[in-house]
mmCIF file as Biopython writes it, N, C-alpha, C and O atoms, coordinates in Angstrom:
data_model
#
loop_
_atom_site.group_PDB
_atom_site.id
_atom_site.type_symbol
_atom_site.label_atom_id
_atom_site.label_alt_id
_atom_site.label_comp_id
_atom_site.label_asym_id
_atom_site.label_entity_id
_atom_site.label_seq_id
_atom_site.pdbx_PDB_ins_code
_atom_site.Cartn_x
_atom_site.Cartn_y
_atom_site.Cartn_z
_atom_site.occupancy
_atom_site.B_iso_or_equiv
_atom_site.auth_seq_id
_atom_site.auth_asym_id
_atom_site.pdbx_PDB_model_num
ATOM 1   N N  . MET A ? 1  ? 6.023   9.557   21.163 1.0 0.0 1  A 1 
ATOM 2   C CA . MET A ? 1  ? 4.823   9.114   20.724 1.0 0.0 1  A 1 
ATOM 3   C C  . MET A ? 1  ? 3.904   10.442  21.273 1.0 0.0 1  A 1 
ATOM 4   O O  . MET A ? 1  ? 2.863   10.684  20.661 1.0 0.0 1  A 1 
ATOM 5   N N  . LYS A ? 2  ? 4.231   11.168  22.249 1.0 0.0 2  A 1 
ATOM 6   C CA . LYS A ? 2  ? 3.216   12.326  22.585 1.0 0.0 2  A 1 
ATOM 7   C C  . LYS A ? 2  ? 3.308   13.293  21.432 1.0 0.0 2  A 1 
ATOM 8   O O  . LYS A ? 2  ? 2.331   13.711  20.811 1.0 0.0 2  A 1 
ATOM 9   N N  . LYS A ? 3  ? 4.559   13.610  21.201 1.0 0.0 3  A 1 
ATOM 10  C CA . LYS A ? 3  ? 5.035   14.806  20.459 1.0 0.0 3  A 1 
ATOM 11  C C  . LYS A ? 3  ? 4.326   14.378  19.043 1.0 0.0 3  A 1 
ATOM 12  O O  . LYS A ? 3  ? 3.270   14.904  18.690 1.0 0.0 3  A 1 
ATOM 13  N N  . GLU A ? 4  ? 4.905   13.513  18.365 1.0 0.0 4  A 1 
ATOM 14  C CA . GLU A ? 4  ? 4.339   13.301  16.943 1.0 0.0 4  A 1 
ATOM 15  C C  . GLU A ? 4  ? 2.996   12.879  16.639 1.0 0.0 4  A 1 
ATOM 16  O O  . GLU A ? 4  ? 2.359   13.205  15.637 1.0 0.0 4  A 1 
ATOM 17  N N  . ALA A ? 5  ? 2.546   12.001  17.735 1.0 0.0 5  A 1 
ATOM 18  C CA . ALA A ? 5  ? 1.347   11.361  17.393 1.0 0.0 5  A 1 
ATOM 19  C C  . ALA A ? 5  ? 0.101   12.007  18.252 1.0 0.0 5  A 1 
ATOM 20  O O  . ALA A ? 5  ? -1.062  11.663  18.041 1.0 0.0 5  A 1 
ATOM 21  N N  . LYS A ? 6  ? 0.367   12.710  18.965 1.0 0.0 6  A 1 
ATOM 22  C CA . LYS A ? 6  ? -0.349  13.341  20.151 1.0 0.0 6  A 1 
ATOM 23  C C  . LYS A ? 6  ? -0.890  12.301  21.244 1.0 0.0 6  A 1 
ATOM 24  O O  . LYS A ? 6  ? -1.985  12.473  21.779 1.0 0.0 6  A 1 
ATOM 25  N N  . ALA A ? 7  ? -0.194  11.385  21.496 1.0 0.0 7  A 1 
ATOM 26  C CA . ALA A ? 7  ? -0.440  10.141  22.163 1.0 0.0 7  A 1 
ATOM 27  C C  . ALA A ? 7  ? -0.656  10.809  23.535 1.0 0.0 7  A 1 
ATOM 28  O O  . ALA A ? 7  ? -0.133  11.839  23.960 1.0 0.0 7  A 1 
ATOM 29  N N  . THR A ? 8  ? -1.603  9.937   24.171 1.0 0.0 8  A 1 
ATOM 30  C CA . THR A ? 8  ? -2.036  10.202  25.673 1.0 0.0 8  A 1 
ATOM 31  C C  . THR A ? 8  ? -1.190  9.299   26.537 1.0 0.0 8  A 1 
ATOM 32  O O  . THR A ? 8  ? -0.792  9.681   27.637 1.0 0.0 8  A 1 
ATOM 33  N N  . HIS A ? 9  ? -0.932  8.192   26.088 1.0 0.0 9  A 1 
ATOM 34  C CA . HIS A ? 9  ? -0.561  6.899   26.910 1.0 0.0 9  A 1 
ATOM 35  C C  . HIS A ? 9  ? 0.832   6.653   26.042 1.0 0.0 9  A 1 
ATOM 36  O O  . HIS A ? 9  ? 0.812   6.803   24.820 1.0 0.0 9  A 1 
ATOM 37  N N  . THR A ? 10 ? 2.070   6.256   26.758 1.0 0.0 10 A 1 
ATOM 38  C CA . THR A ? 10 ? 2.850   5.629   26.326 1.0 0.0 10 A 1 
ATOM 39  C C  . THR A ? 10 ? 2.754   4.247   25.338 1.0 0.0 10 A 1 
ATOM 40  O O  . THR A ? 10 ? 1.742   3.551   25.420 1.0 0.0 10 A 1 
ATOM 41  N N  . TRP A ? 11 ? 3.644   3.946   24.576 1.0 0.0 11 A 1 
ATOM 42  C CA . TRP A ? 11 ? 3.658   2.608   23.802 1.0 0.0 11 A 1 
ATOM 43  C C  . TRP A ? 11 ? 3.347   1.672   24.846 1.0 0.0 11 A 1 
ATOM 44  O O  . TRP A ? 11 ? 2.345   0.964   24.747 1.0 0.0 11 A 1 
ATOM 45  N N  . GLN A ? 12 ? 4.254   1.590   26.019 1.0 0.0 12 A 1 
ATOM 46  C CA . GLN A ? 12 ? 4.073   0.466   26.946 1.0 0.0 12 A 1 
ATOM 47  C C  . GLN A ? 12 ? 2.795   0.545   27.559 1.0 0.0 12 A 1 
ATOM 48  O O  . GLN A ? 12 ? 2.203   -0.528  27.674 1.0 0.0 12 A 1 
ATOM 49  N N  . GLU A ? 13 ? 2.234   1.571   27.980 1.0 0.0 13 A 1 
ATOM 50  C CA . GLU A ? 13 ? 1.032   1.587   28.779 1.0 0.0 13 A 1 
ATOM 51  C C  . GLU A ? 13 ? -0.075  0.796   27.695 1.0 0.0 13 A 1 
ATOM 52  O O  . GLU A ? 13 ? -0.832  -0.131  27.983 1.0 0.0 13 A 1 
ATOM 53  N N  . ASN A ? 14 ? 0.094   1.482   26.349 1.0 0.0 14 A 1 
ATOM 54  C CA . ASN A ? 14 ? -0.900  0.660   25.270 1.0 0.0 14 A 1 
ATOM 55  C C  . ASN A ? 14 ? -0.618  -0.673  25.349 1.0 0.0 14 A 1 
ATOM 56  O O  . ASN A ? 14 ? -1.388  -1.431  25.938 1.0 0.0 14 A 1 
ATOM 57  N N  . ALA A ? 15 ? 0.435   -1.076  24.807 1.0 0.0 15 A 1 
ATOM 58  C CA . ALA A ? 15 ? 0.806   -2.624  24.875 1.0 0.0 15 A 1 
ATOM 59  C C  . ALA A ? 15 ? 0.540   -3.173  26.175 1.0 0.0 15 A 1 
ATOM 60  O O  . ALA A ? 15 ? 0.499   -4.401  26.093 1.0 0.0 15 A 1 
ATOM 61  N N  . ASP A ? 16 ? 0.373   -2.820  27.163 1.0 0.0 16 A 1 
ATOM 62  C CA . ASP A ? 16 ? 0.261   -3.213  28.741 1.0 0.0 16 A 1 
ATOM 63  C C  . ASP A ? 16 ? -1.510  -3.517  28.630 1.0 0.0 16 A 1 
ATOM 64  O O  . ASP A ? 16 ? -1.962  -4.642  28.843 1.0 0.0 16 A 1 
ATOM 65  N N  . ALA A ? 17 ? -2.340  -2.399  28.286 1.0 0.0 17 A 1 
ATOM 66  C CA . ALA A ? 17 ? -3.732  -2.689  28.285 1.0 0.0 17 A 1 
ATOM 67  C C  . ALA A ? 17 ? -3.990  -3.462  27.129 1.0 0.0 17 A 1 
ATOM 68  O O  . ALA A ? 17 ? -4.851  -4.314  27.347 1.0 0.0 17 A 1 
ATOM 69  N N  . ILE A ? 18 ? -3.547  -3.462  25.977 1.0 0.0 18 A 1 
ATOM 70  C CA . ILE A ? 18 ? -3.848  -4.486  25.167 1.0 0.0 18 A 1 
ATOM 71  C C  . ILE A ? 18 ? -3.679  -6.305  25.717 1.0 0.0 18 A 1 
ATOM 72  O O  . ILE A ? 18 ? -4.470  -7.247  25.663 1.0 0.0 18 A 1 
ATOM 73  N N  . ASN A ? 19 ? -2.531  -6.203  26.133 1.0 0.0 19 A 1 
ATOM 74  C CA . ASN A ? 19 ? -2.097  -7.771  26.680 1.0 0.0 19 A 1 
ATOM 75  C C  . ASN A ? 19 ? -3.174  -7.940  28.121 1.0 0.0 19 A 1 
ATOM 76  O O  . ASN A ? 19 ? -3.577  -9.042  28.493 1.0 0.0 19 A 1 
ATOM 77  N N  . ASP A ? 20 ? -3.421  -7.034  28.604 1.0 0.0 20 A 1 
ATOM 78  C CA . ASP A ? 20 ? -4.294  -7.237  29.869 1.0 0.0 20 A 1 
ATOM 79  C C  . ASP A ? 20 ? -5.468  -7.839  29.413 1.0 0.0 20 A 1 
ATOM 80  O O  . ASP A ? 20 ? -5.711  -9.012  29.697 1.0 0.0 20 A 1 
ATOM 81  N N  . PHE A ? 21 ? -6.398  -6.996  28.575 1.0 0.0 21 A 1 
ATOM 82  C CA . PHE A ? 21 ? -7.491  -7.158  27.973 1.0 0.0 21 A 1 
ATOM 83  C C  . PHE A ? 21 ? -7.440  -8.488  27.507 1.0 0.0 21 A 1 
ATOM 84  O O  . PHE A ? 21 ? -8.230  -9.232  28.089 1.0 0.0 21 A 1 
ATOM 85  N N  . ALA A ? 22 ? -6.553  -9.156  26.387 1.0 0.0 22 A 1 
ATOM 86  C CA . ALA A ? 22 ? -6.392  -10.291 25.886 1.0 0.0 22 A 1 
ATOM 87  C C  . ALA A ? 22 ? -6.284  -11.601 27.042 1.0 0.0 22 A 1 
ATOM 88  O O  . ALA A ? 22 ? -6.796  -12.711 26.897 1.0 0.0 22 A 1 
ATOM 89  N N  . LYS A ? 23 ? -5.735  -11.284 27.831 1.0 0.0 23 A 1 
ATOM 90  C CA . LYS A ? 23 ? -5.453  -12.547 28.861 1.0 0.0 23 A 1 
ATOM 91  C C  . LYS A ? 23 ? -6.797  -13.002 29.070 1.0 0.0 23 A 1 
ATOM 92  O O  . LYS A ? 23 ? -7.820  -12.342 29.251 1.0 0.0 23 A 1 
ATOM 93  N N  . GLY A ? 24 ? -6.579  -14.532 29.001 1.0 0.0 24 A 1 
ATOM 94  C CA . GLY A ? 24 ? -7.636  -15.332 29.663 1.0 0.0 24 A 1 
ATOM 95  C C  . GLY A ? 24 ? -8.744  -15.235 28.650 1.0 0.0 24 A 1 
ATOM 96  O O  . GLY A ? 24 ? -9.669  -16.002 28.916 1.0 0.0 24 A 1 
ATOM 97  N N  . LYS A ? 25 ? -8.907  -14.551 27.623 1.0 0.0 25 A 1 
ATOM 98  C CA . LYS A ? 25 ? -10.096 -14.643 26.314 1.0 0.0 25 A 1 
ATOM 99  C C  . LYS A ? 25 ? -9.995  -15.483 25.617 1.0 0.0 25 A 1 
ATOM 100 O O  . LYS A ? 25 ? -8.825  -15.858 25.535 1.0 0.0 25 A 1 
ATOM 101 N N  . THR A ? 26 ? -10.839 -16.152 24.873 1.0 0.0 26 A 1 
ATOM 102 C CA . THR A ? 26 ? -10.929 -17.166 23.814 1.0 0.0 26 A 1 
ATOM 103 C C  . THR A ? 26 ? -10.899 -16.311 22.703 1.0 0.0 26 A 1 
ATOM 104 O O  . THR A ? 26 ? -11.306 -15.150 22.728 1.0 0.0 26 A 1 
ATOM 105 N N  . ILE A ? 27 ? -10.262 -17.067 21.409 1.0 0.0 27 A 1 
ATOM 106 C CA . ILE A ? 27 ? -10.290 -16.429 20.395 1.0 0.0 27 A 1 
ATOM 107 C C  . ILE A ? 27 ? -11.656 -15.959 19.895 1.0 0.0 27 A 1 
ATOM 108 O O  . ILE A ? 27 ? -11.784 -14.930 19.232 1.0 0.0 27 A 1 
ATOM 109 N N  . ALA A ? 28 ? -12.441 -16.577 20.163 1.0 0.0 28 A 1 
ATOM 110 C CA . ALA A ? 28 ? -14.131 -16.116 19.832 1.0 0.0 28 A 1 
ATOM 111 C C  . ALA A ? 28 ? -14.469 -14.570 20.524 1.0 0.0 28 A 1 
ATOM 112 O O  . ALA A ? 28 ? -15.061 -13.606 20.038 1.0 0.0 28 A 1 
ATOM 113 N N  . GLN A ? 29 ? -13.930 -14.736 21.667 1.0 0.0 29 A 1 
ATOM 114 C CA . GLN A ? 29 ? -14.159 -13.049 22.667 1.0 0.0 29 A 1 
ATOM 115 C C  . GLN A ? 29 ? -13.406 -12.228 21.786 1.0 0.0 29 A 1 
ATOM 116 O O  . GLN A ? 29 ? -13.899 -11.175 21.379 1.0 0.0 29 A 1 
ATOM 117 N N  . LEU A ? 30 ? -12.187 -12.615 21.421 1.0 0.0 30 A 1 
ATOM 118 C CA . LEU A ? 30 ? -11.155 -11.545 21.106 1.0 0.0 30 A 1 
ATOM 119 C C  . LEU A ? 30 ? -11.561 -11.096 19.591 1.0 0.0 30 A 1 
ATOM 120 O O  . LEU A ? 30 ? -11.315 -9.980  19.134 1.0 0.0 30 A 1 
ATOM 121 N N  . GLU A ? 31 ? -12.259 -12.204 18.847 1.0 0.0 31 A 1 
ATOM 122 C CA . GLU A ? 31 ? -12.955 -11.662 17.406 1.0 0.0 31 A 1 
ATOM 123 C C  . GLU A ? 31 ? -13.903 -11.076 17.596 1.0 0.0 31 A 1 
ATOM 124 O O  . GLU A ? 31 ? -14.219 -10.446 16.586 1.0 0.0 31 A 1 
ATOM 125 N N  . ALA A ? 32 ? -14.742 -10.901 18.620 1.0 0.0 32 A 1 
ATOM 126 C CA . ALA A ? 32 ? -15.869 -10.192 19.099 1.0 0.0 32 A 1 
ATOM 127 C C  . ALA A ? 32 ? -15.526 -8.636  18.999 1.0 0.0 32 A 1 
ATOM 128 O O  . ALA A ? 32 ? -16.090 -7.713  18.410 1.0 0.0 32 A 1 
ATOM 129 N N  . ALA A ? 33 ? -14.209 -8.707  19.925 1.0 0.0 33 A 1 
ATOM 130 C CA . ALA A ? 33 ? -13.718 -7.301  20.437 1.0 0.0 33 A 1 
ATOM 131 C C  . ALA A ? 33 ? -13.293 -6.699  18.883 1.0 0.0 33 A 1 
ATOM 132 O O  . ALA A ? 33 ? -13.726 -5.603  18.528 1.0 0.0 33 A 1 
ATOM 133 N N  . THR A ? 34 ? -12.526 -7.409  18.110 1.0 0.0 34 A 1 
ATOM 134 C CA . THR A ? 34 ? -12.090 -6.896  16.842 1.0 0.0 34 A 1 
ATOM 135 C C  . THR A ? 34 ? -13.192 -6.119  16.057 1.0 0.0 34 A 1 
ATOM 136 O O  . THR A ? 34 ? -13.047 -4.988  15.595 1.0 0.0 34 A 1 
ATOM 137 N N  . LYS A ? 35 ? -14.456 -6.985  15.961 1.0 0.0 35 A 1 
ATOM 138 C CA . LYS A ? 35 ? -15.558 -6.546  15.251 1.0 0.0 35 A 1 
ATOM 139 C C  . LYS A ? 35 ? -16.159 -5.180  15.872 1.0 0.0 35 A 1 
ATOM 140 O O  . LYS A ? 35 ? -16.614 -4.248  15.210 1.0 0.0 35 A 1 
ATOM 141 N N  . GLU A ? 36 ? -16.068 -5.253  17.298 1.0 0.0 36 A 1 
ATOM 142 C CA . GLU A ? 36 ? -16.509 -3.694  17.992 1.0 0.0 36 A 1 
ATOM 143 C C  . GLU A ? 36 ? -15.572 -2.782  17.403 1.0 0.0 36 A 1 
ATOM 144 O O  . GLU A ? 36 ? -15.943 -1.687  16.982 1.0 0.0 36 A 1 
ATOM 145 N N  . LEU A ? 37 ? -14.354 -3.173  17.346 1.0 0.0 37 A 1 
ATOM 146 C CA . LEU A ? 37 ? -13.296 -1.995  17.077 1.0 0.0 37 A 1 
ATOM 147 C C  . LEU A ? 37 ? -13.363 -1.500  15.346 1.0 0.0 37 A 1 
ATOM 148 O O  . LEU A ? 37 ? -12.732 -0.565  14.852 1.0 0.0 37 A 1 
ATOM 149 N N  . ASP A ? 38 ? -14.134 -2.250  14.773 1.0 0.0 38 A 1 
ATOM 150 C CA . ASP A ? 38 ? -14.178 -1.995  13.352 1.0 0.0 38 A 1 
ATOM 151 C C  . ASP A ? 38 ? -14.636 -0.650  12.829 1.0 0.0 38 A 1 
ATOM 152 O O  . ASP A ? 38 ? -15.835 -0.373  12.843 1.0 0.0 38 A 1 
ATOM 153 N N  . GLY A ? 39 ? -13.728 0.198   12.367 1.0 0.0 39 A 1 
ATOM 154 C CA . GLY A ? 39 ? -14.398 1.430   11.964 1.0 0.0 39 A 1 
ATOM 155 C C  . GLY A ? 39 ? -14.200 2.528   13.065 1.0 0.0 39 A 1 
ATOM 156 O O  . GLY A ? 39 ? -14.313 3.740   12.883 1.0 0.0 39 A 1 
ATOM 157 N N  . LYS A ? 40 ? -13.914 1.953   14.135 1.0 0.0 40 A 1 
ATOM 158 C CA . LYS A ? 40 ? -13.692 3.062   15.321 1.0 0.0 40 A 1 
ATOM 159 C C  . LYS A ? 40 ? -12.304 3.981   15.167 1.0 0.0 40 A 1 
ATOM 160 O O  . LYS A ? 40 ? -11.304 3.281   15.007 1.0 0.0 40 A 1 
ATOM 161 N N  . THR A ? 41 ? -12.102 5.178   15.182 1.0 0.0 41 A 1 
ATOM 162 C CA . THR A ? 41 ? -11.101 5.575   14.983 1.0 0.0 41 A 1 
ATOM 163 C C  . THR A ? 41 ? -10.900 6.690   16.427 1.0 0.0 41 A 1 
ATOM 164 O O  . THR A ? 41 ? -9.755  6.992   16.764 1.0 0.0 41 A 1 
ATOM 165 N N  . LYS A ? 42 ? -11.857 7.122   17.039 1.0 0.0 42 A 1 
ATOM 166 C CA . LYS A ? 42 ? -11.971 7.984   18.311 1.0 0.0 42 A 1 
ATOM 167 C C  . LYS A ? 42 ? -11.239 7.254   19.281 1.0 0.0 42 A 1 
ATOM 168 O O  . LYS A ? 42 ? -11.506 6.062   19.433 1.0 0.0 42 A 1 
ATOM 169 N N  . LYS A ? 43 ? -10.306 7.825   19.997 1.0 0.0 43 A 1 
ATOM 170 C CA . LYS A ? 43 ? -9.551  7.181   21.201 1.0 0.0 43 A 1 
ATOM 171 C C  . LYS A ? 43 ? -10.749 6.857   22.098 1.0 0.0 43 A 1 
ATOM 172 O O  . LYS A ? 43 ? -10.784 5.695   22.502 1.0 0.0 43 A 1 
ATOM 173 N N  . SER A ? 44 ? -11.516 7.490   22.395 1.0 0.0 44 A 1 
ATOM 174 C CA . SER A ? 44 ? -12.657 7.423   23.448 1.0 0.0 44 A 1 
ATOM 175 C C  . SER A ? 44 ? -13.524 6.082   23.008 1.0 0.0 44 A 1 
ATOM 176 O O  . SER A ? 44 ? -14.015 5.323   23.844 1.0 0.0 44 A 1 
ATOM 177 N N  . ASP A ? 45 ? -13.627 5.922   21.780 1.0 0.0 45 A 1 
ATOM 178 C CA . ASP A ? 45 ? -14.645 4.737   21.149 1.0 0.0 45 A 1 
ATOM 179 C C  . ASP A ? 45 ? -13.628 3.510   21.359 1.0 0.0 45 A 1 
ATOM 180 O O  . ASP A ? 45 ? -14.091 2.454   21.790 1.0 0.0 45 A 1 
ATOM 181 N N  . ILE A ? 46 ? -12.198 3.619   21.057 1.0 0.0 46 A 1 
ATOM 182 C CA . ILE A ? 46 ? -11.233 2.519   21.243 1.0 0.0 46 A 1 
ATOM 183 C C  . ILE A ? 46 ? -11.093 2.145   22.927 1.0 0.0 46 A 1 
ATOM 184 O O  . ILE A ? 46 ? -10.788 1.019   23.322 1.0 0.0 46 A 1 
ATOM 185 N N  . THR A ? 47 ? -11.306 3.021   23.609 1.0 0.0 47 A 1 
ATOM 186 C CA . THR A ? 47 ? -11.178 2.736   25.255 1.0 0.0 47 A 1 
ATOM 187 C C  . THR A ? 47 ? -12.260 2.131   25.664 1.0 0.0 47 A 1 
ATOM 188 O O  . THR A ? 47 ? -12.245 1.377   26.636 1.0 0.0 47 A 1 
ATOM 189 N N  . ASP A ? 48 ? -13.400 2.409   24.921 1.0 0.0 48 A 1 
ATOM 190 C CA . ASP A ? 48 ? -14.744 1.657   25.362 1.0 0.0 48 A 1 
ATOM 191 C C  . ASP A ? 48 ? -14.626 0.171   25.301 1.0 0.0 48 A 1 
ATOM 192 O O  . ASP A ? 48 ? -15.079 -0.589  26.157 1.0 0.0 48 A 1 
ATOM 193 N N  . VAL A ? 49 ? -13.930 -0.215  24.133 1.0 0.0 49 A 1 
ATOM 194 C CA . VAL A ? 49 ? -13.718 -1.794  23.953 1.0 0.0 49 A 1 
ATOM 195 C C  . VAL A ? 49 ? -12.358 -2.288  24.677 1.0 0.0 49 A 1 
ATOM 196 O O  . VAL A ? 49 ? -12.398 -3.434  25.122 1.0 0.0 49 A 1 
ATOM 197 N N  . VAL A ? 50 ? -11.253 -1.616  24.834 1.0 0.0 50 A 1 
ATOM 198 C CA . VAL A ? 50 ? -10.063 -2.029  25.323 1.0 0.0 50 A 1 
ATOM 199 C C  . VAL A ? 50 ? -9.626  -1.031  26.207 1.0 0.0 50 A 1 
ATOM 200 O O  . VAL A ? 50 ? -8.981  -0.069  25.792 1.0 0.0 50 A 1 
ATOM 201 N N  . SER A ? 51 ? -9.994  -1.209  27.688 1.0 0.0 51 A 1 
ATOM 202 C CA . SER A ? 51 ? -9.673  -0.147  28.439 1.0 0.0 51 A 1 
ATOM 203 C C  . SER A ? 51 ? -8.270  0.356   28.856 1.0 0.0 51 A 1 
ATOM 204 O O  . SER A ? 51 ? -7.529  -0.327  29.562 1.0 0.0 51 A 1 
ATOM 205 N N  . GLY A ? 52 ? -7.996  1.368   28.469 1.0 0.0 52 A 1 
ATOM 206 C CA . GLY A ? 52 ? -6.552  2.035   28.635 1.0 0.0 52 A 1 
ATOM 207 C C  . GLY A ? 52 ? -5.691  1.915   27.210 1.0 0.0 52 A 1 
ATOM 208 O O  . GLY A ? 52 ? -4.555  2.366   27.064 1.0 0.0 52 A 1 
ATOM 209 N N  . ALA A ? 53 ? -6.450  1.228   26.208 1.0 0.0 53 A 1 
ATOM 210 C CA . ALA A ? 53 ? -5.737  1.437   25.150 1.0 0.0 53 A 1 
ATOM 211 C C  . ALA A ? 53 ? -6.007  2.508   23.915 1.0 0.0 53 A 1 
ATOM 212 O O  . ALA A ? 53 ? -7.120  2.386   23.404 1.0 0.0 53 A 1 
ATOM 213 N N  . THR A ? 54 ? -5.239  3.438   23.414 1.0 0.0 54 A 1 
ATOM 214 C CA . THR A ? 54 ? -5.458  4.254   22.719 1.0 0.0 54 A 1 
ATOM 215 C C  . THR A ? 54 ? -4.969  4.143   21.377 1.0 0.0 54 A 1 
ATOM 216 O O  . THR A ? 54 ? -5.330  4.977   20.547 1.0 0.0 54 A 1 
ATOM 217 N N  . PHE A ? 55 ? -4.049  3.042   21.006 1.0 0.0 55 A 1 
ATOM 218 C CA . PHE A ? 55 ? -3.512  2.790   19.821 1.0 0.0 55 A 1 
ATOM 219 C C  . PHE A ? 55 ? -4.680  3.112   18.590 1.0 0.0 55 A 1 
ATOM 220 O O  . PHE A ? 55 ? -5.830  2.694   18.729 1.0 0.0 55 A 1 
ATOM 221 N N  . ALA A ? 56 ? -4.359  3.721   17.646 1.0 0.0 56 A 1 
ATOM 222 C CA . ALA A ? 56 ? -5.403  3.732   16.394 1.0 0.0 56 A 1 
ATOM 223 C C  . ALA A ? 56 ? -5.479  2.277   15.846 1.0 0.0 56 A 1 
ATOM 224 O O  . ALA A ? 56 ? -6.452  1.842   15.230 1.0 0.0 56 A 1 
ATOM 225 N N  . ASP A ? 57 ? -4.445  1.626   16.109 1.0 0.0 57 A 1 
ATOM 226 C CA . ASP A ? 57 ? -4.425  0.314   15.518 1.0 0.0 57 A 1 
ATOM 227 C C  . ASP A ? 57 ? -4.887  -0.882  16.358 1.0 0.0 57 A 1 
ATOM 228 O O  . ASP A ? 57 ? -4.962  -1.986  15.819 1.0 0.0 57 A 1 
ATOM 229 N N  . THR A ? 58 ? -5.227  -0.707  17.769 1.0 0.0 58 A 1 
ATOM 230 C CA . THR A ? 58 ? -5.717  -1.726  18.555 1.0 0.0 58 A 1 
ATOM 231 C C  . THR A ? 58 ? -6.275  -2.887  17.891 1.0 0.0 58 A 1 
ATOM 232 O O  . THR A ? 58 ? -5.868  -4.031  18.091 1.0 0.0 58 A 1 
ATOM 233 N N  . ASP A ? 59 ? -7.178  -2.590  17.126 1.0 0.0 59 A 1 
ATOM 234 C CA . ASP A ? 59 ? -7.833  -3.829  16.196 1.0 0.0 59 A 1 
ATOM 235 C C  . ASP A ? 59 ? -6.581  -4.501  15.568 1.0 0.0 59 A 1 
ATOM 236 O O  . ASP A ? 59 ? -6.546  -5.726  15.675 1.0 0.0 59 A 1 
ATOM 237 N N  . GLY A ? 60 ? -5.753  -4.014  15.057 1.0 0.0 60 A 1 
ATOM 238 C CA . GLY A ? 60 ? -4.470  -4.819  14.494 1.0 0.0 60 A 1 
ATOM 239 C C  . GLY A ? 60 ? -3.786  -5.546  15.401 1.0 0.0 60 A 1 
ATOM 240 O O  . GLY A ? 60 ? -3.486  -6.710  15.140 1.0 0.0 60 A 1 
ATOM 241 N N  . TYR A ? 61 ? -3.436  -4.943  16.626 1.0 0.0 61 A 1 
ATOM 242 C CA . TYR A ? 61 ? -2.940  -5.605  17.615 1.0 0.0 61 A 1 
ATOM 243 C C  . TYR A ? 61 ? -3.736  -6.788  18.157 1.0 0.0 61 A 1 
ATOM 244 O O  . TYR A ? 61 ? -3.125  -7.788  18.533 1.0 0.0 61 A 1 
ATOM 245 N N  . LEU A ? 62 ? -4.803  -6.739  18.206 1.0 0.0 62 A 1 
ATOM 246 C CA . LEU A ? 62 ? -5.731  -7.945  18.731 1.0 0.0 62 A 1 
ATOM 247 C C  . LEU A ? 62 ? -5.830  -8.829  17.744 1.0 0.0 62 A 1 
ATOM 248 O O  . LEU A ? 62 ? -6.021  -10.006 18.048 1.0 0.0 62 A 1 
ATOM 249 N N  . LYS A ? 63 ? -5.716  -8.433  16.312 1.0 0.0 63 A 1 
ATOM 250 C CA . LYS A ? 63 ? -5.694  -9.473  15.085 1.0 0.0 63 A 1 
ATOM 251 C C  . LYS A ? 63 ? -4.619  -10.148 15.258 1.0 0.0 63 A 1 
ATOM 252 O O  . LYS A ? 63 ? -4.782  -11.362 15.131 1.0 0.0 63 A 1 
ATOM 253 N N  . SER A ? 64 ? -3.246  -9.699  15.581 1.0 0.0 64 A 1 
ATOM 254 C CA . SER A ? 64 ? -2.158  -10.379 15.391 1.0 0.0 64 A 1 
ATOM 255 C C  . SER A ? 64 ? -2.103  -11.493 16.571 1.0 0.0 64 A 1 
ATOM 256 O O  . SER A ? 64 ? -1.601  -12.600 16.372 1.0 0.0 64 A 1 
ATOM 257 N N  . ILE A ? 65 ? -2.740  -11.053 17.992 1.0 0.0 65 A 1 
ATOM 258 C CA . ILE A ? 65 ? -2.671  -11.944 18.815 1.0 0.0 65 A 1 
ATOM 259 C C  . ILE A ? 65 ? -3.560  -13.007 18.667 1.0 0.0 65 A 1 
ATOM 260 O O  . ILE A ? 65 ? -3.370  -14.093 19.215 1.0 0.0 65 A 1 
ATOM 261 N N  . ILE A ? 66 ? -4.831  -12.678 17.725 1.0 0.0 66 A 1 
ATOM 262 C CA . ILE A ? 66 ? -5.537  -13.900 17.447 1.0 0.0 66 A 1 
ATOM 263 C C  . ILE A ? 66 ? -4.841  -14.751 16.378 1.0 0.0 66 A 1 
ATOM 264 O O  . ILE A ? 66 ? -4.805  -15.981 16.416 1.0 0.0 66 A 1 
ATOM 265 N N  . ASP A ? 67 ? -4.343  -14.060 15.508 1.0 0.0 67 A 1 
ATOM 266 C CA . ASP A ? 67 ? -3.563  -14.917 14.521 1.0 0.0 67 A 1 
ATOM 267 C C  . ASP A ? 67 ? -2.312  -16.100 15.160 1.0 0.0 67 A 1 
ATOM 268 O O  . ASP A ? 67 ? -2.021  -17.216 14.731 1.0 0.0 67 A 1 
ATOM 269 N N  . ALA A ? 68 ? -1.754  -15.325 16.341 1.0 0.0 68 A 1 
ATOM 270 C CA . ALA A ? 68 ? -0.639  -16.222 16.909 1.0 0.0 68 A 1 
ATOM 271 C C  . ALA A ? 68 ? -1.224  -17.348 17.570 1.0 0.0 68 A 1 
ATOM 272 O O  . ALA A ? 68 ? -0.692  -18.452 17.460 1.0 0.0 68 A 1 
ATOM 273 N N  . ALA A ? 69 ? -2.457  -17.152 18.372 1.0 0.0 69 A 1 
ATOM 274 C CA . ALA A ? 69 ? -3.243  -18.107 19.005 1.0 0.0 69 A 1 
ATOM 275 C C  . ALA A ? 69 ? -3.729  -19.119 18.039 1.0 0.0 69 A 1 
ATOM 276 O O  . ALA A ? 69 ? -3.694  -20.335 18.230 1.0 0.0 69 A 1 
ATOM 277 N N  . LYS A ? 70 ? -4.160  -18.556 17.047 1.0 0.0 70 A 1 
ATOM 278 C CA . LYS A ? 70 ? -4.670  -19.711 16.191 1.0 0.0 70 A 1 
ATOM 279 C C  . LYS A ? 70 ? -3.302  -20.563 15.573 1.0 0.0 70 A 1 
ATOM 280 O O  . LYS A ? 70 ? -3.475  -21.750 15.298 1.0 0.0 70 A 1 
ATOM 281 N N  . LEU A ? 71 ? -2.123  -20.031 15.386 1.0 0.0 71 A 1 
ATOM 282 C CA . LEU A ? 71 ? -1.073  -20.846 15.114 1.0 0.0 71 A 1 
ATOM 283 C C  . LEU A ? 71 ? -0.776  -21.719 16.135 1.0 0.0 71 A 1 
ATOM 284 O O  . LEU A ? 71 ? -0.321  -22.789 15.733 1.0 0.0 71 A 1 
ATOM 285 N N  . ALA A ? 72 ? -0.885  -21.608 17.309 1.0 0.0 72 A 1 
ATOM 286 C CA . ALA A ? 72 ? -0.333  -22.168 18.496 1.0 0.0 72 A 1 
ATOM 287 C C  . ALA A ? 72 ? -1.191  -23.452 19.064 1.0 0.0 72 A 1 
ATOM 288 O O  . ALA A ? 72 ? -0.863  -24.303 19.891 1.0 0.0 72 A 1 
ATOM 289 N N  . LYS A ? 73 ? -2.480  -23.272 18.278 1.0 0.0 73 A 1 
ATOM 290 C CA . LYS A ? 73 ? -3.462  -24.503 18.497 1.0 0.0 73 A 1 
ATOM 291 C C  . LYS A ? 73 ? -2.693  -26.104 17.832 1.0 0.0 73 A 1 
ATOM 292 O O  . LYS A ? 73 ? -3.310  -27.166 17.914 1.0 0.0 73 A 1 
#
């Protein structure tokens, strides 16, 4: 990822950051975070919302967590 996508964190570090961010949050809180991420593409803007995450698709990962949480209800 570092070579091809110029990633500053490993996939695991990003996944852990997203997981840690989502833990203990309600669906509504996660949905609010995805709204904050809408349109953000700069890594610094993304990490302002989800500390430690630099995935360009952090929003998509959070939306997947939201979808799974809604299914689990």
